[in-house]
TINU-623854 format. One record per residue: x, y, z of N, C-alpha, C in turn. Coordinates in steps of 0.05 Angstrom, whole numbers, plus 5000, padded with zeros to 4 digits. Layout:
// residues N
XYZXYZXYZ
...
This chain:
// residues 170
501649775000500050005000501750255000
501150394981502750634979501050864990
502551035001501251275012502051514996
500051674988500651904972501052134991
503252254989503952485006503852724988
502352924997502353174982502453405001
502853624989502853865006500053935014
499754035038497254135047496654395033
494254425024493454675010493354895030
494655105024494755345041492555535034
490855585053488655775048489356025062
489156235047489656495059487056605070
487256735092484856855105484057105090
481657195096480757445083482157675097
482957855080484358085091482458295103
483658475118482058685132480658865112
481858905089480559075068477958955058
477958695054475558555044473358565065
474158525090472158535112470958815115
472659015114471659295117469759365094
470359275070468659325047465959195051
465858945061463358815066461758955087
462959035108461659175130460459445119
462059585103461059835092458659795074
458659585058456359525041453959465057
454259295078451959235096450859485109
452559655118451659905132450060075112
451060105088449560265068446860135061
446759875058444259735052442259765075
443159735100441359765123440360045125
442160245122441360525123439360595102
439760495077437860535055435160415061
435160175073432560045080431160195101
432560285122431360445144430260705133
431660845116430761095104428261045087
428260825071425960765054423460705070
423760555091421460495109420460745122
422360915132421561165145420061345125
421061375101419761535080416961435074
416761175071414161055064412061105087
412861055111410961065134410361355142
412361535142411861805152411462015132
412461975107412062185087410062105066
410361875054408661795032405761735041
405361575062402661505070401161745081
402561955090401262195101401262425080
401662365055401762575035398962645024
398662875013396062955002395262774978
397162684963396562504940395262244950
396262134971395061884981392261934993
391962165007389362245018387262274996
387962404974386062434952385462164939
387461994936386961724926385061564944
385361594970383561454989380761564986
380561834984377861954981376561864955
378061854933376861774907376061474908
377561314922376861034926374161014941
373761184961371261184975368961284958
369561474941367461574922366761344903
368661204894368160984875366460764888
366860714914365360514928362760614940
362360884938359861014948359660994978
361860994993361860995022361661285032
359261395033358961675039359761755067
359361575086360161645114363161675116
364661495104367561515105368561755088
367161815067367762055051367462305068
365262315083364762545100366962595121
368062375131370162395151372762515139
373062505113375462605099375062895090
372763015096372363295088373663485108
374463725098375663925115373564055133
374464205152372664345171370864545156
372064685136370464875120368264735104
368864505093366764355078364664245097
365464165121363564065140361664285151
362464535148360564745155358364765134
358964705109356964705088355264455090
356464225096355063975100355163905130
353163985146353263945175353263655184
352263475167352163195175352663015151
353062765157353562575135351062545117
348762565129346262545113345962785095
346663025105346563265088348563245065
350863125071352863085050351862905028
350562685036349462495017347262625000
345662795012343462904997344263134979
346163304988346963544973349163494953
350863304958353263264941352863024923
352563074897351962864878353962634877
356562694877358562474876358562294901
357262374922357362204947356361924941
354261904925353261634917352861614887
353061834873352561834844354761704827
357061654838359261524823359561234830
357661124844357860834852358060664827
360260544824360760364801361260514775
361060774774361460924749364161044747
365561084769368261194769370160974761
370960974736372660764725375560774735
376661024734379461044742380061344746
382361404757383261674760386261684758
387261914749390161964747390762224761
392662224779393462464793395762574776
395362814765397262924746399363104760
398563284777400463464790399663524818
401563564835401163634863402863874869
401564084879402964324888402364354918
404364314934404064324963405464564974
403964734988405164965002404064975030
405864935049405164935078402864745084
400564855092398364685100396164675079
396864715054394964715032396264575008
394664404995395664264971393564284949
394464334925392764354902393564124884
391563964876392063724861390263724836
391563684813390063664788389863364782
387363274779386862994774384862954751
385162744736383362684714381762434723
379162464724377362244731376062134706
375961874703374661744681372061634691
369861754682367161684692365561544669
364461314675362761174656360161334652
359061304629356561444623354261314640
352261474645350061374660348561154646
347960934659346560704648348460514634
351060564634352960394621353660164640
354159924629354859694645357759714653
358459564673361259564684363259454664
362459264647364259144628364759324604
363259534600363659704578365859904585
367759934567370160084573370060384569
368060474554367960764547367460934572
368961144575368561324597369361604588
368161804602368762084596370862184616
372962314606374962434624374162704634
374562754659374063024671376563104686
377463344681379763444695378863614719
379363524743378463664767380863784781
380363994796382464134812381564114841
382963944856382263904884384064074902
382964174924384464314944384264154970
386564104982386663955007387964135028
386964115052388164275074389064075095
391364145107392463975128391264055155
390063865168388863915194390363735214
389563745239391063595260391063295255
389063185242388962895237389562825208
390862995194391762925166390563115145
390963035121389963195098387063145094
385563365090382663355086381963485060
379763395048378863495022377063745027
377863965015376264215017374564244991
372164124992370464134969369564424962
369264594983368364864978370465034963
372964954963375065094948375864954922
374864714918375664554895373964624870
375164584847373764624822373364354809
370964234812370463964803368463954780
369563904757367863884733366363624731
367363424745366063154744363463144761
363163334780360863324798358263344783
358163484761355663514746354763254734
356663074727355862824715354862624735
355062674760354062484781351162504785
349862714776346962754781345162574765
346262444744344562294725343262054738
344661884752343561634762343561624793
342661834806342661824835340561644845
341161464864339161284875337261424894
């Protein structure tokens, strides 16, 4: 029996430069992730753009009580209750199933006021949900920042789509 004798393979350890580079990359990745989560939770979710999107989603689903909660104090003076809001404001229930989509085009935010230009795509009255034709309306929303977040100021907004909501009110 012969025994094969060979040299032991010499493995060099990782140098300090390689380890420092890895640590630096990990620190940058963790800092980026922390900044991204912070931005998402504290800036993005509390932005006027997200508030308007939430409001338009409630308009699409015809949840008038939740819509009323998103109105500014000045708009609530005009609509003293949720029932008054439902009766006086056509889009409160008039866009149920008719609001196909919306696009937020521009946001101008100054201090506690934001002006948002949005295009709403509203299906024609009597049209079925599977029919794709819709009319575009360019609306100018004004949002005010209150203690509990951004609120929709309907009294200051210029909404061209509101007239189309009167057609099929239940």
